Structures are given as structure tokens and as C-alpha cells.
C-alpha positions in Angstrom: -1.2 93.4 -118.1 0.6 90.4 -119.5 -1.1 87.4 -121.2 0.2 83.9 -121.3 -0.6 81.3 -123.9 -3.7 79.1 -123.5 -3.4 75.9 -121.4 -5.7 73.1 -121.7 -7.3 70.7 -118.9 -10.1 68.3 -119.1 -12.1 70.3 -116.4 -11.7 73.8 -115.0 -13.1 74.7 -111.6 -14.0 78.4 -110.7 -14.1 78.7 -107.1 -11.9 77.0 -104.5 -14.2 76.6 -101.6 -15.4 73.0 -100.2 -17.7 72.7 -103.1 -15.1 73.4 -105.8 -12.4 71.5 -104.0 -14.9 68.5 -104.1 -15.5 68.8 -107.8 -11.9 68.9 -108.6 -11.4 65.8 -106.2 -14.1 63.8 -108.0 -12.8 64.6 -111.5 -9.3 63.9 -110.6 -10.5 60.5 -109.3 -12.2 60.0 -112.5 -8.8 60.5 -114.3 -9.5 64.0 -115.6 -6.9 66.6 -115.4 -8.3 69.6 -113.4 -7.5 73.0 -112.8 -9.1 75.0 -109.8 -9.1 78.7 -109.9 -9.5 80.6 -106.5 -9.3 84.5 -105.9 -8.9 84.5 -102.0 -8.1 81.5 -99.6 -8.3 78.0 -100.9 -11.1 76.5 -98.7 -13.3 79.4 -99.2 -16.2 80.9 -97.1 -17.0 77.8 -94.9 -13.4 77.5 -93.9 -12.4 80.9 -92.9 -15.6 82.9 -92.4 -18.8 80.9 -91.9 -19.0 77.2 -90.7 -15.8 76.6 -89.0 -15.1 79.9 -87.2 -18.8 80.1 -86.2 -19.0 76.7 -84.8 -15.8 77.3 -83.0 -17.3 80.3 -81.3 -20.5 78.5 -80.5 -19.1 75.3 -79.0 -17.8 76.7 -75.7 -21.4 78.5 -75.2 -23.3 75.4 -76.0 -21.0 73.3 -73.6 -21.2 75.8 -70.8 -25.1 75.8 -71.3 -25.1 72.1 -71.0 -22.9 72.2 -67.9 -25.2 74.6 -66.4 -27.9 72.0 -66.5 -26.0 69.7 -64.2 -25.8 70.0 -60.5 -22.4 69.4 -59.2 -21.0 71.0 -62.3 -23.3 74.0 -62.6 -21.6 76.1 -59.8 -18.2 75.5 -61.2 -19.3 77.3 -64.6 -21.1 80.3 -63.4 -18.6 82.7 -64.3 -18.2 84.2 -68.0 -16.4 82.5 -70.7 -12.7 83.4 -71.4 -13.4 85.4 -74.6 -9.8 85.6 -75.6 -9.5 81.9 -75.2 -12.5 81.3 -77.3 -11.3 83.7 -80.1 -7.9 82.0 -80.2 -9.3 78.5 -80.4 -11.3 80.0 -83.4 -8.3 81.5 -84.7 -6.9 78.0 -84.6 -9.7 76.4 -86.4 -9.3 79.0 -89.2 -5.5 78.4 -89.4 -5.1 81.9 -88.8 -6.6 82.6 -92.0 -3.8 80.9 -93.9 -4.5 78.1 -96.5 -1.1 76.0 -96.7 -2.9 73.0 -95.4 -5.8 73.2 -98.0 -3.2 73.7 -100.7 -1.4 70.7 -99.7 -4.4 68.7 -99.8 -5.3 70.0 -103.2 -1.8 69.2 -104.6 -2.2 65.7 -103.2 -5.2 65.2 -105.6 -3.2 66.1 -108.6 -5.3 69.3 -109.4 -3.5 72.4 -110.3 -4.2 75.7 -108.5 -4.2 79.0 -110.0 -4.6 82.0 -107.7 -6.5 85.0 -109.3 -10.0 86.1 -110.4 -11.3 83.5 -112.6 -14.0 84.6 -115.4 -15.5 82.7 -118.3 -14.5 84.2 -121.8 -16.6 82.1 -123.9 -17.6 78.3 -124.1 -15.1 76.1 -122.2 -12.7 79.1 -121.8 -11.5 80.7 -118.5 -9.2 83.7 -117.9 -7.4 84.0 -114.7 -6.1 87.6 -113.7 -3.5 86.9 -111.1 -2.5 89.3 -108.3 0.3 90.7 -110.6 -2.0 91.4 -113.2 -0.9 88.5 -115.5 -3.8 86.9 -117.5 -3.7 83.2 -118.0 -6.1 81.4 -120.4 -7.4 78.0 -119.4 -9.4 75.9 -121.9 -11.7 72.8 -120.8 -11.7 69.9 -123.0 -15.0 68.7 -121.2 -16.5 70.9 -118.4 -16.2 74.3 -116.6 -17.7 74.0 -113.2 -18.8 77.4 -111.4 -18.5 77.1 -107.7 -18.2 80.6 -106.7 -20.8 80.6 -103.9 -22.5 83.7 -102.3 -21.8 86.7 -100.5 -23.8 88.8 -97.8 -26.7 90.7 -99.0 -26.7 94.5 -97.7 -29.8 96.6 -97.7 -29.9 99.9 -99.5 -30.1 102.1 -96.3 -29.2 105.8 -95.8 -25.7 105.9 -94.2 -24.9 102.3 -94.4 -21.5 102.5 -96.2 -20.1 105.0 -93.7 -21.2 102.7 -90.8 -18.9 99.8 -92.1 -21.3 97.3 -90.9 -20.5 93.6 -90.0 -21.6 90.7 -92.4 -21.2 87.4 -91.6 -17.5 87.5 -92.1 -16.8 90.1 -89.8 -19.1 88.5 -87.1 -16.9 85.2 -87.2 -13.7 86.8 -87.7 -13.7 89.7 -85.2 -10.7 89.7 -82.8 -12.4 91.7 -79.9 -15.9 91.5 -78.1 -18.0 94.7 -78.9 -19.6 96.0 -75.9 -22.8 96.4 -77.6 -23.8 94.5 -80.8 -27.1 95.2 -83.1 -28.0 92.2 -85.0 -30.4 92.7 -87.9 -32.0 89.5 -89.1 -33.7 86.6 -87.8 -32.2 83.5 -89.6 -29.4 81.1 -89.2 -26.5 83.7 -89.1 -28.4 86.1 -87.1 -29.4 83.7 -84.2 -26.1 82.0 -84.1 -24.0 85.1 -83.9 -26.4 86.5 -81.4 -26.0 83.5 -79.1 -22.2 83.6 -79.6 -21.6 87.3 -79.0 -24.1 87.5 -76.1 -22.4 84.6 -74.1 -19.0 86.2 -75.1 -19.9 89.4 -73.2 -21.8 91.9 -75.7 -25.1 93.2 -74.9 -27.0 92.1 -78.0 -30.2 93.6 -79.4 -32.0 91.6 -82.3 -33.9 93.7 -84.9 -36.2 91.2 -86.6 -38.6 92.4 -89.6 -40.8 89.2 -89.3 -42.8 88.1 -86.5 -40.3 85.3 -85.4 -37.1 83.6 -86.0 -36.0 80.7 -88.3 -38.9 81.2 -90.5 -37.7 78.4 -92.7 -38.3 75.8 -89.9 -41.3 74.8 -88.0 -42.8 77.7 -86.0 -41.9 76.1 -82.7 -38.3 75.9 -83.6 -38.0 79.8 -83.8 -40.1 80.1 -80.6 -37.9 77.8 -78.5 -34.7 79.8 -79.7 -36.4 83.1 -79.3 -37.1 82.2 -75.7 -33.9 80.9 -74.9 -32.1 84.0 -76.4 -34.3 86.3 -74.2 -33.4 84.2 -71.2 -29.7 84.9 -72.0 -30.0 88.5 -72.1 -30.8 89.2 -75.7 -33.0 92.3 -76.3 -35.2 90.7 -79.0 -37.6 92.8 -81.0 -39.8 91.3 -83.6 -41.8 93.2 -86.3 -39.1 95.8 -86.5 -37.2 96.9 -89.6 -34.3 99.4 -89.7 -35.1 102.8 -91.5 -31.6 104.2 -91.3 -28.1 103.7 -89.7 -25.3 106.3 -88.9 -22.0 106.3 -86.9 -21.8 109.0 -84.4 -18.5 109.4 -82.5 -17.8 105.7 -83.1 -21.2 104.6 -81.9 -23.5 103.1 -84.2 -27.2 104.3 -84.2 -29.9 102.4 -86.0 -33.2 103.9 -86.2 -36.3 101.5 -86.4 -39.6 101.8 -88.1 -41.1 102.4 -84.6 -38.8 105.6 -84.2 -36.7 103.8 -81.7 -33.0 104.8 -81.6 -30.5 101.6 -81.0 -27.1 102.3 -80.2 -24.2 99.9 -80.3 -20.6 99.5 -81.1 -21.0 97.3 -84.1 -24.2 96.3 -86.1 -24.5 92.9 -88.0 -26.5 92.8 -91.0 -27.7 89.1 -91.5 -30.3 89.8 -94.3 -29.7 87.1 -96.8 -27.1 86.1 -99.5 -26.8 86.9 -103.3 -24.8 84.9 -105.8 -21.1 85.6 -106.4 -21.7 85.7 -110.1 -21.6 89.5 -111.0 -17.9 89.3 -112.2 -17.1 85.8 -113.7 -18.0 86.5 -117.2 -21.5 85.0 -117.5 -22.4 87.6 -120.3 -19.9 86.0 -122.6 -21.9 82.6 -122.7 -25.3 84.2 -122.8 -26.0 84.5 -119.2 -27.0 87.3 -116.9 -24.2 88.4 -114.3 -25.1 88.3 -111.1 -27.8 85.8 -111.4 -28.4 82.4 -109.7 -27.6 79.6 -112.2 -30.4 77.0 -113.0 -29.2 73.6 -113.4 -30.4 70.0 -113.8 -29.9 67.3 -111.1 -26.4 66.5 -112.4 -25.6 70.2 -111.8 -25.3 71.0 -115.6 -26.6 74.5 -116.4 -29.7 74.6 -118.3 -29.1 75.0 -122.1 -25.4 74.0 -122.1 -23.5 70.7 -122.4 -20.4 71.9 -120.8 -21.2 74.4 -117.9 -21.8 73.4 -114.4 -23.0 75.3 -111.5 -22.3 73.6 -108.0 -23.2 74.8 -104.6 -24.8 77.9 -103.5 -24.6 79.5 -107.0 -27.5 77.2 -108.1 -29.9 78.3 -105.2 -30.9 74.7 -104.4 -29.8 74.4 -101.0 -27.4 77.0 -99.4 -25.5 74.7 -97.2 -22.0 73.4 -97.2 -22.7 69.8 -96.9 -25.4 70.1 -99.5 -22.9 71.8 -102.0 -20.3 69.1 -101.4 -22.9 66.4 -102.0 -23.7 68.1 -105.3 -20.0 68.4 -106.1 -19.7 64.6 -105.7 -22.7 64.2 -107.9 -21.4 66.6 -110.5 -17.9 65.4 -110.4 -19.1 61.8 -111.1 -21.3 63.1 -113.9 -18.6 65.1 -115.6 -16.2 61.8 -115.4 -19.0 59.6 -116.8 -19.8 62.0 -119.7 -16.0 62.6 -120.5 -15.1 59.0 -120.7 -18.4 57.6 -122.5 -19.7 56.0 -119.6 -23.4 55.5 -118.5 -24.9 58.6 -116.7 -27.5 57.4 -114.2 -29.7 60.7 -114.0 -32.8 59.0 -112.7 -34.1 60.0 -109.4 -31.6 58.7 -106.6 -29.1 57.7 -109.5 -25.4 58.0 -109.0 -25.5 61.2 -111.2 -28.7 62.9 -109.7 -28.7 65.2 -106.6 -32.3 64.2 -105.8 -31.8 64.8 -102.1 -31.9 68.5 -102.9 -35.5 68.2 -103.4 -36.4 65.9 -100.5 -33.9 65.4 -97.9 -31.8 68.5 -97.0 -30.7 68.5 -93.5 -29.8 71.6 -91.4 -28.6 72.3 -87.9 -28.7 75.6 -86.2 -26.1 75.7 -83.5 -27.9 77.9 -81.0 -28.8 76.8 -77.4 -31.1 75.0 -77.8 -30.1 73.5 -81.1 -32.6 73.4 -83.9 -32.3 70.6 -86.5 -34.6 69.6 -89.5 -34.8 67.6 -92.6 -37.2 67.4 -95.3 -40.4 69.3 -95.5 -42.2 71.2 -92.8 -45.8 70.8 -92.4 -46.8 73.7 -94.0 -44.3 72.8 -97.0 -45.8 69.4 -97.3 -49.3 70.7 -97.5 -48.3 73.3 -100.1 -46.9 70.4 -102.0 -50.2 68.6 -102.1 -49.0 65.7 -99.8 -51.9 64.3 -97.4 -49.9 64.6 -94.1 -50.2 64.5 -90.5 -47.9 66.2 -88.0 -46.8 64.2 -84.8 -45.3 66.2 -82.0 -43.8 65.0 -78.7 -42.0 67.0 -76.1 -38.4 65.7 -75.1 -39.6 65.7 -71.6 -40.9 62.2 -72.3 -37.8 60.9 -73.0 -35.5 59.6 -70.0 -32.3 60.5 -72.0 -33.5 64.0 -72.0 -33.8 64.4 -68.0 -30.4 62.6 -67.7 -28.8 65.2 -70.4 -29.5 68.0 -68.0 -32.1 69.4 -65.4 -35.0 71.4 -67.0 -34.4 70.0 -70.5 -36.7 71.6 -72.9 -37.3 70.5 -76.4 -39.6 69.1 -79.0 -39.7 67.0 -82.0 -42.0 66.7 -84.9 -42.4 64.3 -87.7 -44.5 64.8 -90.8 -46.0 61.6 -91.8 -47.3 61.0 -95.6 -50.6 59.4 -95.1 -50.6 57.7 -98.5 -47.4 55.8 -98.4 -46.5 55.9 -94.5 -43.2 57.6 -94.9 -41.9 60.5 -93.5 -41.6 63.7 -95.5 -39.9 65.6 -92.8 -38.7 65.7 -89.2 -37.7 68.5 -87.0 -36.0 68.4 -83.6 -35.3 71.4 -81.2 -33.4 70.9 -77.8 -29.7 70.8 -76.4 -27.8 68.0 -78.3 -30.3 67.4 -81.1 -27.8 68.3 -83.8 -26.3 64.7 -83.5 -29.9 63.3 -84.0 -30.7 64.7 -87.5 -28.7 62.0 -89.4 -31.2 59.3 -88.2 -34.0 61.4 -89.5 -32.1 62.1 -92.8 -31.7 58.4 -93.4 -35.3 57.9 -92.7 -36.5 60.6 -95.0 -34.0 60.0 -98.0 -34.5 56.5 -97.6 -38.4 56.6 -97.5 -38.3 54.1 -94.8 -42.0 53.2 -93.8 -43.4 53.8 -90.5 -43.8 50.0 -90.1 -40.1 49.3 -90.5 -39.1 52.3 -88.2 -41.0 50.4 -85.4 -38.1 47.9 -85.7 -35.4 50.5 -85.4 -34.8 50.1 -81.9 -33.3 53.2 -80.0 -31.0 52.6 -77.2 -32.0 53.6 -73.6 -31.6 55.9 -72.1 -30.5 58.3 -75.1 -32.2 61.3 -76.4 -32.9 59.0 -79.7 -35.8 57.3 -77.7 -37.8 60.4 -78.9 -38.2 58.3 -82.1 -40.1 55.7 -80.0 -42.3 58.5 -78.5 -43.1 59.8 -82.0 -44.0 56.4 -83.3 -46.3 55.8 -80.3 -48.1 59.1 -80.8 -48.5 58.4 -84.4 -50.1 54.9 -83.6 -52.3 56.0 -80.7 -53.8 59.0 -82.6 
């Protein structure tokens, strides 16, 4: 191992996914010299093993589902998807797992890339162990930002290591369609990957420990998605846990709590995420390796004046778009503190990620799509708000019928009865992912119901569901 001399920057970022890239972009915009350390591909999980490849796999599935709801077109799309063409397009969106384009973008910001494993080595100090074993020491005059994200959590099951299970990485990057796929889990990754691989030709069995799917959303979201998956041919089993797994002559065998033996060619465990902080030197600054990092609203780690944790590692909202939002906030806060500027840490201020607490949007790209922002009814009640839920079926909207025959979906808004603002909104149905931003504006902006009456939706679009929701609230 060869050590080089220490190199000083204003800011050092550990982790070069979308979050780390955005921190670097914002600190460079503030005029601060910035180094970014990445051990894998620049662009991170989202670009190569999560958001982009998964949505590339799902887009043809959703487009075909939409087409099958339209007479005159349905007959032309009854055949199976061309799986190899879908996989090839997915490969295009991951740039065949090469990061040249991302590197070019980063260089354009003026940040400096260091490839290797970044570890804290005391306050404001980061060592980078390169692929050749060379160790470079970086010191930060103002801030170190940890943006190392998460990795898949695997259960402690007998025989699991020998099975070589899929995680989200293998599920989004596989180059062939397994004949039979077992999916363990009922959250976003599980439902999206079951949707994609069933449509690409796999026989999918879902084993869900809980009572239903998407348990972080309103109950009807999971119910409608479960109904659609079952209609698509997925063997969905709820209230079922996996007790052991093995691979026998190439076949995966999962034994359930009910004693059933489920066979497959591959098995995907989509059972949660853990912070990627076990080997980044947290112990050198008095923090617990492998832990989530607690932060204030400017993303500064509790008890420090120089360490920031941005994105999934702080466990506030495990979503790429929310991590990028945090990165913009953190980068601006670092810049303001470094240059002696005013730091606006009040709620909704320029240096406070207040939306993490009140207005986090998410879209699940199943068919139908499920989209939500803010609090569910149960969450709002648990938080002590006096609220009322207003539900409408999308069948009451002309745009839904035009979108496709047999359109099925539901919308809910959770109204705070004290202030008459929205605490949360949920949409389920084909195409609703593009509706959620309007709900996010309403929730984040605390737009009163009285003003929403004057926000006129265009006819005949799905967005007229807003009018139906407001009418239902007024009339009841």
C-alpha cells in the first residue's frame, strides 16, 4: 500500500450517486473547491441498479397495459412483449453500466473525482483507497458530506448464501428472463419487479409476510395493485413468510411458514434497505459503523459542525428525488456557512429540508400506478391532526373513460379540518404518476381548500379528479 500526501479541498463528498453529485454541484456553484469520492460507478444506485433501469423495464409494460384498454389498438398488442428488445433498451438507459457521461458532467462542474473506497479518518479528513491500493488523504476546510446511500437487506435464512439470491441490483440488471421468479416482499421493489418480470414472461410467485402490499400507502393502493397483479397472472400469497431456501440442481426451493415448497429459477428478496455506512470510518469520529446518521434540517450530523449526511443514509426519505432535494439544501447551507453568509434554517427556509417532514411524493410504477404525497389518513390521525378523508373513484371523471375502457382507480385527499389545508393526497390508477406533482404543490404550499376551488382543471383530463374531490368535501 502506497500513501500520498494530503490534499486540501473546501468540501469532500463521499459517495457519487445522484445525491453526492448534487451536493458537489451546489458547493461548486457556491465557489467552493470540491472533491467527490466514488467506489463504483459515478451516478450510483439510481442510475445503474434502481430508478433508471427499473423504469426502463416497466415503461413498455405500462404502455402495453394502456394500449390494451383501447379498442382499435388492443387487438394489435395482445402478443407478448419482445423481452430482448426491452432488456436492450434498459441497457441503453444504464449506458451499458459505464459512467463516462457522468464523469464528463462532473468534470464540467469543476469538482474533482477520486475513484476508490472513501473512509473518514478523523474530523474533516477522508482517506481514499484506490483500485491499485494507493491511499490518498483528503482534508476538508469546511465540510465532509456522506452520501453513500443504502444496500439491500437480506434476512438471516438457512441456505441463503448458497442460493445466490437476487436483490434489487440483480432484478434490474438481469440479461435474461427467468422462467420462474419468486419475489419475497410486498413493497415498492417487490411490486414493481413482479410487474415487470411477469410481463416479460416469468411465472412470478410473490410471498408477502404482511396482510397486503404497499403498506406505507393508503390501504386501497395495495389492494388495487394486488388485484391487478393477480389478474396479470402473479401467484400472490399474503401472510406468508419464508423459513428456508435452497438450490437443488439449479432450482430454487423456498419453504414457507405454511410448509409449502415454492420452486423457481431465481428468488428476489425485496425486504428492506440498510445504510451503507459500515466501512466508511464512522468510528473515527465517534459514530457507530453501520448506523443511520441523524441530521438537522440542513443535513448536518447531530453533534458536529462539519459533517453532513445527505440522502438515504439519514433515513428521512429513501427516495432519489428527495435525496437530491436534500443535496440542494445541504450544498447551499455548506456554501453559506463557509462564506459567512446568512443561514436560513427556519421551516421552508433556503437551508432547511422541511419538505422531508410534510410533503414527500412517491410514485410506484406498477399497473395501475400508485402515487402519494404527505400523510396517509392513519398517519395524520396518529400525528394528532383533526382530519377527514375524502375519496372518489376515477370513474367519475370523463378523462378516465377516455384514457381507457374499464379504467379503475381511486383518489383520496386528507383534509385538515382546523386549517382546511391538505395533509396528504393519494392517487391510484393508470397514468396517475403525472398527477402527483399538483398534489405536492398543494400539500407543500399549504394551499387552502378555498383557493383550490379556483384552480381549474382542464376538461377532459384525469386532473378533473381534483374537482370531484373538492365537490365531495363540500357536499359532505
